[in-house]
C-alpha positions in Angstrom: -1.9 19.2 22.3 -1.6 19.9 18.6 1.9 20.1 17.1 3.2 23.6 16.5 3.4 24.8 12.9 7.0 24.7 11.8 8.2 28.0 10.2 11.5 28.9 8.5 12.6 32.6 8.4 15.5 33.5 6.1 17.1 37.0 6.5 20.7 38.2 6.4 20.1 40.7 9.2 20.4 38.8 12.6 18.4 41.4 14.5 15.4 40.7 12.3 15.7 37.0 13.0 15.9 37.5 16.7 12.8 39.8 16.7 10.8 37.4 14.6 11.6 34.4 16.8 11.0 36.3 20.0 7.6 37.5 18.9 6.3 34.1 17.6 8.2 31.3 19.4 5.5 30.6 22.0 2.9 29.7 19.4 5.0 28.4 16.5 8.2 26.4 16.0 10.6 28.9 14.5 13.8 28.1 12.6 16.0 30.9 11.4 18.7 31.1 8.7 21.0 33.9 7.8 21.7 32.7 4.3 20.4 30.4 1.5 22.7 27.4 2.1 21.7 27.3 5.8 18.0 27.6 4.8 18.3 24.7 2.4 20.0 22.7 5.1 17.1 23.3 7.4 14.6 22.3 4.7 16.5 19.0 4.2 16.7 18.3 7.9 13.1 19.3 8.7 10.6 17.9 6.1 7.7 19.2 8.2 8.4 22.9 7.6 5.1 24.3 6.4 5.8 28.0 5.8 8.9 29.9 4.6 9.4 33.7 5.2 12.2 35.2 3.2 13.7 38.7 2.9 13.9 39.8 -0.8 17.1 41.9 -0.5 19.9 39.5 0.6 23.6 39.5 -0.6 24.5 36.8 -3.0 21.0 35.5 -3.7 17.7 37.3 -3.6 14.6 35.9 -2.0 13.2 35.4 -5.5 16.2 33.4 -6.5 15.9 31.3 -3.3 12.2 30.6 -3.9 12.9 29.7 -7.5 15.6 27.2 -6.4 13.4 25.4 -3.9 10.3 25.4 -6.0 11.1 21.9 -7.4 13.2 20.4 -4.6 10.8 21.5 -1.8 7.4 22.2 -3.4 5.1 21.8 -0.3 6.2 24.7 2.0 4.2 27.9 1.4 6.5 30.8 0.3 6.0 34.3 1.7 8.2 37.3 0.7 9.2 40.0 3.2 10.4 43.2 1.6 10.5 46.9 2.0 10.7 47.4 -1.7 7.6 47.3 -3.8 8.9 47.8 -7.4 6.8 46.1 -10.0 9.7 44.1 -11.4 10.4 42.4 -8.1 6.8 41.5 -7.6 6.5 40.0 -11.1 9.7 38.0 -10.7 8.5 36.7 -7.3 5.2 35.5 -8.7 6.5 34.0 -11.9 9.8 32.6 -10.7 9.4 32.0 -7.0 5.6 31.1 -7.1 5.1 33.0 -3.8 1.9 32.9 -1.9 2.0 36.4 -0.4 4.0 39.6 0.2 4.4 41.1 3.7 5.8 44.6 3.9 8.7 45.5 6.2 8.7 46.7 8.8 6.1 44.0 9.6 3.7 43.9 12.6 3.0 40.8 14.6 -0.6 40.9 13.5 0.4 40.9 9.8 2.7 37.9 10.3 0.1 35.9 12.3 -2.6 36.6 9.7 -0.2 35.5 6.9 0.7 32.3 8.8 -3.0 31.4 9.3 -3.8 31.9 5.6 -0.6 30.1 4.5 -1.3 27.1 6.8 -4.8 26.7 5.3 -3.3 26.8 1.9 -0.6 24.2 2.9 -3.3 21.8 4.4 -5.4 22.1 1.3 -2.4 21.4 -1.0 -1.4 18.4 1.2 -4.9 16.9 1.1 -5.0 17.4 -2.6 -1.6 15.6 -3.0 -3.0 12.7 -1.0 -6.1 12.6 -3.1 -4.1 12.7 -6.2 -2.0 9.8 -5.0 -5.1 7.8 -4.2 -6.6 8.7 -7.6 -3.5 7.6 -9.4 -3.5 4.3 -7.4 -7.2 3.7 -8.3 -6.4 4.5 -11.9 -3.5 2.1 -12.0 -5.7 -0.6 -10.5 -8.5 0.1 -12.9 -6.1 -0.4 -15.8 -4.9 -3.7 -14.3 -8.5 -4.7 -13.7 -9.5 -4.0 -17.3 -6.7 -6.2 -18.5 -7.5 -8.9 -16.0 -11.2 -8.9 -17.0 -10.4 -9.4 -20.6 -7.8 -12.1 -19.8 -9.3 -14.0 -16.8 -13.0 -13.8 -17.6 -13.0 -13.8 -21.4 -10.4 -16.7 -21.4 -12.5 -19.3 -19.6 -15.7 -18.1 -21.5 -13.9 -18.6 -24.8 -12.9 -22.1 -23.7 -16.5 -23.0 -22.8 -17.8 -21.6 -26.2 -15.1 -23.5 -28.1 -16.0 -26.8 -26.3 -19.7 -26.2 -27.0 -19.0 -25.7 -30.7 -17.0 -28.9 -30.8 -19.6 -30.8 -28.9 -22.1 -30.2 -31.7 -19.9 -32.2 -34.1 -19.2 -35.1 -31.8 -21.2 -38.3 -31.2 -18.7 -40.3 -29.3 -19.5 -40.4 -25.5 -15.8 -40.6 -24.4 -14.9 -37.5 -26.4 -18.0 -35.8 -25.1 -16.9 -36.5 -21.5 -13.4 -35.1 -22.3 -15.0 -31.9 -23.5 -17.2 -31.7 -20.4 -14.1 -32.0 -18.3 -12.4 -29.1 -20.1 -15.6 -27.1 -19.7 -15.7 -27.8 -16.0 -12.1 -26.6 -15.6 -13.0 -23.3 -17.4 -16.0 -22.9 -15.1 -14.0 -23.6 -12.0 -11.4 -21.1 -13.1 -14.1 -18.5 -13.7 -15.8 -19.2 -10.4 -12.4 -18.9 -8.5 -11.8 -15.5 -10.2 -15.3 -14.2 -9.2 -14.9 -15.4 -5.6 -11.5 -13.7 -5.4 -12.9 -10.5 -6.8 -15.7 -10.7 -4.2 -13.1 -11.1 -1.4 -11.2 -8.1 -2.8 -14.2 -5.8 -2.6 -15.3 -7.2 0.8 -11.9 -6.4 2.3 -11.9 -2.9 0.8 -15.3 -1.9 2.2 -16.2 -4.2 5.1 -15.8 -3.3 8.8 -14.3 -5.6 11.4 -16.7 -7.9 13.4 -14.8 -9.0 16.5 -15.5 -12.4 17.9 -13.6 -15.0 20.0 -11.5 -17.1 17.6 -11.1 -20.9 18.0 -8.3 -21.9 15.7 -9.1 -25.6 16.1 -12.5 -25.0 14.5 -11.0 -23.1 11.6 -8.4 -25.9 11.1 -11.2 -28.5 11.1 -13.0 -26.7 8.3 -9.8 -26.3 6.2 -8.8 -30.0 6.7 -12.2 -31.1 5.3 -11.7 -28.8 2.3 -8.0 -29.6 1.4 -8.0 -33.3 2.3 -10.1 -33.8 -0.8 -7.3 -32.6 -3.0 -4.4 -34.0 -0.9 -5.4 -37.7 -1.0 -5.6 -38.2 -4.8 -2.5 -36.1 -5.4 -0.4 -38.0 -2.8 0.2 -35.0 -0.6 1.0 -35.2 3.1 -1.1 -32.6 4.8 -0.2 -31.9 8.5 -1.7 -29.4 10.9 -1.2 -28.4 14.5 -2.7 -25.8 16.8 -1.5 -24.6 20.2 -4.0 -22.2 21.7 -4.4 -22.0 25.5 -5.7 -18.4 25.7 -8.6 -16.3 24.4 -7.9 -14.7 21.0 -10.2 -11.9 19.6 -10.4 -10.9 16.0 -12.6 -11.0 12.8 -13.0 -14.6 11.7 -13.8 -13.8 8.0 -10.5 -12.1 7.0 -8.6 -14.5 9.2 -10.1 -17.5 7.4 -9.4 -15.8 4.1 -5.7 -15.4 4.9 -5.2 -19.0 6.0 -7.3 -20.4 3.2 -5.6 -18.4 0.4 -2.1 -19.3 1.6 -3.1 -23.0 1.9 -4.6 -23.0 -1.6 -1.4 -21.5 -3.0 0.6 -24.2 -1.2 -1.4 -27.0 -2.8 -1.6 -25.2 -6.2 2.1 -24.8 -6.5 3.3 -28.2 -5.4 6.0 -29.8 -7.5 4.2 -32.5 -9.4 7.4 -34.4 -10.1 8.0 -35.1 -6.4 6.8 -38.2 -4.8 7.0 -36.8 -1.2 4.8 -33.7 -1.7 3.8 -32.0 1.6 2.0 -29.1 3.1 2.1 -28.1 6.8 0.0 -25.6 8.7 1.1 -24.7 12.3 -0.6 -22.2 14.5 0.4 -21.0 17.9 -1.3 -18.4 20.1 0.9 -16.9 22.7 0.8 -13.6 24.7 -2.0 -12.2 22.5 -0.2 -13.0 19.2 -1.3 -15.7 16.7 1.7 -17.0 14.7 0.8 -19.0 11.6 3.3 -21.0 9.5 2.3 -22.5 6.1 5.1 -24.5 4.6 5.3 -26.6 1.4 8.0 -28.3 -0.6 6.7 -27.1 -3.9 8.2 -25.3 -6.9 9.2 -22.2 -4.9 9.3 -18.6 -5.9 12.0 -16.7 -7.7 14.0 -14.4 -5.4 13.4 -11.5 -7.8 9.7 -12.0 -7.4 9.5 -12.0 -3.6 9.0 -8.2 -3.4 6.1 -8.3 -6.0 4.0 -11.3 -5.1 1.6 -9.3 -3.0 0.9 -6.8 -5.8 -2.6 -6.8 -7.4 -2.8 -9.2 -10.5 0.9 -10.3 -10.1 1.5 -13.9 -11.1 4.8 -15.4 -10.1 4.5 -18.7 -12.0 3.2 -19.5 -15.5 2.7 -23.2 -14.8 -0.4 -22.6 -12.8 -2.8 -19.8 -13.8 -4.1 -17.8 -10.8 -6.5 -14.9 -10.5 -3.8 -12.4 -9.4 -6.0 -11.6 -6.4 -5.0 -14.2 -3.8 -1.8 -12.8 -2.1 -3.0 -9.3 -2.7 -6.2 -10.1 -0.7 -4.0 -11.8 2.0 -2.0 -8.6 2.3 -5.1 -6.4 2.4 -6.7 -8.6 5.1 -3.5 -8.4 7.2 -3.4 -4.6 6.9 -7.0 -4.6 8.2 -6.1 -6.9 11.1 -2.8 -5.0 11.8 -0.9 -8.2 11.0 2.3 -8.9 9.2 3.6 -11.5 6.8 7.1 -12.8 5.9 8.0 -15.2 3.1 11.0 -17.4 2.6 11.3 -19.4 -0.6 13.9 -21.4 -2.5 13.2 -22.3 -6.1 12.5 -26.0 -6.5 12.7 -26.6 -2.8 9.6 -24.9 -1.3 8.1 -21.9 0.4 7.2 -20.9 4.0 4.9 -18.0 4.9 5.0 -16.7 8.4 1.9 -14.6 9.5 1.6 -12.8 12.8 -1.7 -11.3 13.9 -2.4 -9.6 17.3 -5.5 -10.2 19.3 -7.8 -7.1 19.2 
């Protein structure tokens, strides 16, 4: 059953309030106020009020003054004036100051009020949808600005490095120096490739639909061990994993892999190179339809002031390692898609732990 439209009626004559509520209470949720302070109290307590009817001639403050007062503080409710007076000055004031939607003459009929409510509700819904679209447009605009900067920085940077190495290579005959240049070029290409893959993940998450399959976490872990052991051995990193899964778990394997892989990549990327006992641990437990994933490292850690921002698009917490700015944002986007949650605990120079919980679908 749809929720009743919430309406506020303001009038200093109690008998008018009683008649209004008696006529409409079965079809609408009616709130009544005998003065402006009481009306503002209702607006603060009930943010879902869609329509406000107000009498023009009230002692202390007119309906025009009331509508003008709430125009900024409560812009969404649609404002309708009830008045037995039709002088031109009041109408002009109501339109210019109170930004009213409609006049209804007193004495009103139930048909007049119902028709006004129907029209006002359409207007309210249209404005609400427009506000949502404006918010989405602003978000897209902000991301576009960040993306434009990121493209110039993260794509042009590696390309400039490659071009510089090529120009130097033309002047070099020594094989060892040439190998060094090739190594620098390889680093630039890897950085560019990582950025492109992250960007692909970003758009896949935004547009793709879930493909539910049975998840075997041991198989996922085997793949990740094969990938990350390559970097753990030469860097003297202890990489431990464990899986406890004794029940069926259903979800989309692609975003699930993305979440674990990105968090593991960050753990390896931000290890403390000065430590001799570098370690990364991945522990997964599936219990009562919930997969709980812990990824722990003893790396450089994250500043406490950055913990609330690390999942923002293009945010980089550390300048020692250059990332794409997509990784943790993609993790968060994937978790939203899977109805999951993530928590992070970190101490600077001691390490970081990410806790991820994802329900079976």
